[in-house]
C-alpha positions, 0 to 999 in steps of 0.5 A, a space after each residue: 595504573 591500567 588495573 585501577 582504570 579498568 576497576 574504576 570503569 567497571 564500578 561506573 558501569 555497575 553503578 549505572 546498571 544498578 541505578 536503573 539505566 537498564 530499566 528504561 530499555 526493558 520498559 521500551 522492549 516490553 512496550 514494543 513487544 505488545 503490538 500497539 496500534 492506533 486507529 484514527 477516524 475521519 474526525 481526527 480522534 485517535 485511540 489505542 487498541 490491539 486491533 488494526 483498523 485501516 480505513 481509506 479516506 472518504 470523499 465527502 462529496 461522494 461518500 466513496 472511499 478511495 480504494 487501497 491498491 496492493 502492489 502487483 503480484 507476478 504470475 505465470 500467464 498462458 502466453 505471457 507473464 501476468 501482474 495481478 493488482 488487487 484492491 479493497 472493495 469500496 462500500 457503495 461503489 458500482 464499479 472502478 476506473 483503472 488508470 494503468 501505465 507501463 514501460 519497458 524495464 530500461 525506459 525512463 517514462 511510463 505510457 498508457 498501457 495497451 493490452 493485446 486483448 481485454 474484455 474490459 470496456 474503456 472510458 477514455 483513458 481508463 479501464 472500467 471493471 466491477 471486479 476488485 482486481 486488474 491483470 496486466 500482461 507482457 512477454 518482455 520485462 515491463 514495469 507497471 504503475 496503477 491507480 484506481 478510483 471507485 464510482 457510483 451512478 451512471 452517465 452525467 450522475 456518475 460520481 467518483 472517489 479520490 484516486 488511490 495511491 499508485 501501486 507498482 508491479 513488474 514482469 521480472 524479478 528485481 
């Protein structure tokens, strides 16, 4: 009786394979191996292409896109461990405001980052730079979170993009 059951199950599996059950899987694997991408523009239309094009959303009132900030990269500094954050340049921007906070590894809440030394000017709570990177440093195990916005103009005529999404980095291996 066991022999008949094994034979029946084998026949059912063979019939399933011959009837095309495997074809759907092969088609899905073929589609997945083609690296398809979808590009969405601000008008909401989309098209499939073989090239990836990532655009930040643009603030309609200022015409400035929010920067896209990469996660921090840990590097050896001269007297501490550096965490370097980089972002894409924004067309039309005169500079960037950087909002960075830090906390000791075991702390629960972030606080304003106060570097021991920096050549960057500060406008209220934010660092000002024309560069597309910011380097935070610490001698102990620290976590950092950063967000960036582009600006153009000066004084009362200064306009801003939206803030970037928050990016994270740390001075220790997790």
